MARBA-3410 file (N, C-alpha, C, O; in Angstrom, 1 decimal):
81
197.8,90.6,3.7,198.4,89.1,3.4,199.8,89.0,3.8,200.4,87.9,3.6 ~ 200.4,90.0,4.3,201.8,90.0,4.9,202.1,88.9,5.9,201.2,88.3,6.4 ~ 203.4,88.7,6.2,203.8,87.4,7.0,203.0,86.2,7.0,202.6,85.6,8.1 ~ 202.6,85.8,5.8,201.8,84.5,5.7,203.0,83.5,5.6,204.0,83.8,4.8 ~ 203.0,82.6,6.2,204.1,81.6,6.3,203.4,80.0,6.2,202.8,79.4,7.1
203.7,79.4,5.1,203.0,78.3,4.7,203.9,76.8,4.5,204.8,76.8,3.7 ~ 203.6,75.9,5.3,204.7,74.8,5.1,204.0,73.9,4.0,203.4,72.9,4.2 ~ 204.2,74.5,3.0,203.8,73.8,1.8,203.9,72.3,1.6,203.0,71.7,1.1 ~ 204.9,71.8,1.8,205.0,70.5,1.9,204.2,69.6,2.9,203.6,68.7,2.4 ~ 204.1,70.0,4.1,203.1,69.7,5.1,201.8,69.7,4.3,201.3,68.6,4.0
201.2,70.7,3.9,200.1,71.1,3.1,199.5,70.0,2.0,198.4,69.5,1.9 ~ 200.9,69.7,1.2,200.7,68.6,0.2,200.5,67.2,0.8,199.7,66.4,0.3 ~ 201.1,67.1,1.8,201.1,65.6,2.6,199.5,65.8,2.7,198.9,65.3,1.8 ~ 199.0,66.7,3.7,197.9,66.4,4.1,196.6,66.4,3.1,195.5,65.9,3.3 ~ 197.0,66.9,1.9,196.0,66.6,0.6,196.4,65.5,-0.1,195.4,65.1,-0.7
197.4,64.9,-0.3,197.8,63.7,-1.0,198.2,62.4,-0.3,198.3,61.3,-0.8 ~ 198.2,62.7,1.2,198.9,61.7,2.2,199.6,60.5,1.6,199.4,59.3,1.6 ~ 200.7,61.3,0.9,201.9,60.5,0.3,203.2,61.0,0.6,203.4,62.2,0.4 ~ 204.1,60.4,1.0,205.4,61.1,1.6,206.2,61.5,0.3,207.3,62.0,0.5 ~ 205.9,61.3,-1.0,206.6,61.5,-1.9,206.7,62.9,-2.2,207.4,63.5,-3.0
205.9,63.5,-1.2,205.8,65.1,-1.7,206.8,66.0,-1.0,207.1,67.1,-1.3 ~ 207.5,65.2,0.0,208.9,65.8,0.7,210.2,65.5,-0.2,211.3,65.9,0.2 ~ 210.1,64.9,-1.2,211.2,64.4,-2.2,211.6,65.7,-3.0,210.7,66.2,-3.7 ~ 212.7,66.3,-3.0,212.8,67.6,-3.5,212.8,67.4,-5.1,213.4,66.5,-5.7 ~ 212.2,68.2,-5.5,212.0,68.5,-7.0,211.2,67.6,-7.8,211.3,67.4,-9.0
210.2,66.8,-7.0,209.5,65.7,-7.4,208.3,66.6,-8.5,208.1,67.8,-8.4 ~ 207.8,65.7,-9.4,206.8,66.4,-10.6,205.6,65.9,-9.7,205.4,64.7,-9.4 ~ 204.9,66.8,-9.5,203.8,66.5,-8.7,202.7,65.9,-9.8,202.1,64.9,-9.6 ~ 202.6,66.6,-10.8,201.4,66.1,-12.1,202.2,64.7,-12.2,201.7,63.6,-11.8 ~ 203.3,64.8,-12.8,203.7,63.5,-13.4,203.6,62.2,-12.7,203.3,61.1,-13.3
203.7,62.5,-11.3,203.8,61.2,-10.2,202.1,60.9,-9.9,201.7,59.9,-9.3 ~ 201.2,61.8,-10.3,199.9,61.6,-9.8,199.4,62.1,-8.5,198.4,62.0,-7.9 ~ 200.6,63.0,-8.0,200.2,63.2,-6.5,199.4,64.7,-6.6,198.8,65.1,-5.6 ~ 199.3,65.3,-7.9,198.5,66.6,-7.7,197.4,66.2,-9.1,197.7,66.5,-10.3 ~ 196.3,65.7,-8.7,195.1,65.8,-9.8,194.2,66.7,-9.8,194.3,67.6,-9.0
193.4,66.8,-10.6,192.3,67.9,-10.7,191.9,68.2,-9.0,191.8,69.3,-8.5 ~ 191.7,67.3,-8.7,190.7,67.4,-7.2,191.9,67.8,-6.2,191.6,68.6,-5.2 ~ 192.8,67.5,-6.4,194.0,68.2,-5.2,194.3,69.6,-5.8,194.6,70.4,-5.0 ~ 194.3,69.9,-6.9,194.5,71.2,-7.2,193.4,72.1,-6.5,193.6,73.1,-5.8 ~ 192.2,71.5,-6.6,191.0,72.3,-6.2,191.3,72.5,-4.7,191.5,73.6,-4.1
191.4,71.3,-4.0,191.8,71.5,-2.6,193.2,72.4,-2.3,193.3,73.1,-1.3 ~ 194.0,72.2,-3.0,195.4,73.4,-2.8,195.0,74.4,-2.9,195.4,75.1,-1.9 ~ 194.2,75.1,-3.9,193.9,76.5,-4.1,192.7,77.0,-3.0,192.5,78.2,-2.7 ~ 192.2,76.0,-2.6,191.1,76.3,-1.5,191.7,76.5,0.1,191.4,77.4,0.9 ~ 192.8,75.4,0.2,193.4,75.7,1.5,194.4,77.1,1.4,194.4,77.9,2.3
195.1,77.2,0.2,195.9,78.3,0.1,194.8,79.6,0.5,195.2,80.5,1.3 ~ 193.7,79.7,-0.1,192.9,80.9,0.0,192.5,81.0,1.5,192.5,82.1,2.0 ~ 192.2,79.7,2.2,192.0,80.0,3.4,193.2,80.5,4.4,193.0,80.9,5.6 ~ 194.3,80.5,3.9,195.6,81.0,4.4,195.9,82.4,3.9,197.0,82.8,4.2 ~ 195.1,83.0,3.1,195.2,84.1,2.7,196.1,84.6,1.2,196.5,85.6,0.8
196.0,83.2,0.9,197.1,83.6,-0.8,195.7,82.8,-1.8,195.2,81.7,-1.9 ~ 195.7,83.9,-2.3,194.7,83.9,-3.5,195.6,83.7,-5.2,196.1,84.6,-5.7 ~ 195.5,82.6,-5.6,196.2,82.4,-7.1,195.2,82.3,-7.9,194.3,81.7,-7.5 ~ 195.3,83.0,-9.1,194.4,82.9,-10.4,194.9,81.8,-11.1,196.0,81.9,-11.4 ~ 194.3,80.6,-11.3,195.0,79.5,-12.0,195.1,79.9,-13.5,196.1,79.6,-14.1
194.1,80.6,-14.1,194.3,81.3,-15.2,195.4,82.1,-15.9,195.6,82.3,-17.0 ~ 195.9,82.5,-14.5,196.8,83.9,-14.8,198.3,83.6,-14.4,199.1,84.5,-14.0 ~ 198.6,82.2,-14.4,200.0,81.8,-14.1,200.6,81.0,-15.1,200.0,80.4,-16.0 ~ 202.0,81.0,-14.9,202.7,79.7,-15.9,202.4,78.3,-15.1,202.8,77.8,-14.1 ~ 201.6,77.9,-15.9,201.2,76.3,-15.2,202.3,75.2,-15.2,202.2,74.1,-14.6
203.3,75.5,-15.8,204.7,74.7,-15.5,205.1,74.9,-13.9,205.7,74.0,-13.3 ~ 204.9,75.9,-13.4,205.3,76.1,-11.8,204.0,75.3,-11.3,203.7,75.4,-10.1 ~ 203.4,74.7,-11.7,202.6,74.0,-10.7,202.8,72.4,-10.7,202.1,71.5,-10.1 ~ 203.9,72.2,-11.4,204.7,70.7,-11.4,205.3,70.5,-10.3,205.4,69.3,-10.1 ~ 206.1,71.4,-9.3,206.7,70.9,-8.5,206.3,71.9,-7.2,205.6,73.0,-7.3
206.8,71.4,-5.9,206.7,72.3,-4.7,207.5,73.4,-5.0,206.8,74.5,-5.0 ~ 208.6,73.4,-5.3,209.5,74.8,-5.4,208.6,75.8,-6.3,208.5,77.0,-6.0 ~ 208.0,75.2,-7.5,207.4,76.2,-8.3,206.3,76.9,-7.8,206.1,78.1,-8.0 ~ 205.2,75.9,-6.9,204.1,76.8,-6.4,204.4,77.7,-5.1,203.6,78.5,-4.6 ~ 205.9,77.4,-4.5,206.1,78.5,-3.3,206.8,79.6,-4.2,207.0,80.6,-3.6
207.2,79.5,-5.4,207.6,80.9,-6.1,206.3,81.6,-6.6,206.2,82.8,-6.5 ~ 205.5,80.8,-7.0,204.0,81.6,-7.0,203.4,82.2,-5.9,202.9,83.3,-5.9 ~ 203.5,81.3,-4.6,203.0,82.1,-3.8,203.6,83.4,-3.3,203.0,84.4,-3.0 ~ 205.2,83.1,-3.3,206.0,84.3,-3.2,205.9,85.2,-3.9,206.3,86.3,-3.4 ~ 205.4,85.3,-5.2,205.3,86.3,-6.2,203.9,86.7,-5.8,203.7,87.9,-5.5
203.0,86.1,-5.7,201.6,86.9,-5.1,201.8,87.7,-4.0,201.3,88.8,-4.0 ~ 202.5,87.1,-3.0,202.7,87.6,-1.9,203.2,89.3,-2.2,202.8,90.3,-1.7 ~ 204.4,89.1,-3.2,205.1,90.2,-3.3,204.1,91.5,-3.9,204.1,92.6,-3.5 ~ 203.4,90.9,-5.0,202.5,91.5,-5.9,201.3,92.2,-4.8,200.7,93.3,-5.0 ~ 201.2,91.5,-3.9,199.8,92.2,-3.2,200.2,93.1,-1.8,199.3,93.5,-1.0
201.9,93.3,-1.7,202.2,94.4,-1.0,201.8,95.7,-1.2,202.2,96.6,-0.5
END
């Protein structure tokens, strides 16, 4: 899983089809950009790219922003080395 580079904002745009995902610090849940179906698609797309995140084992507050999810991915990649 080393050297995995994911353009998370582009991935969110593909999932949500809304340019607000490019806004720094936008709350994905509060804005309605990330609903339960989008969560499933996000985790599936990340898994396809080699990043497996166990949703039951994470701080859910990190799922509110792209920056938080980037931290989850980084932490996951660091712990799997």
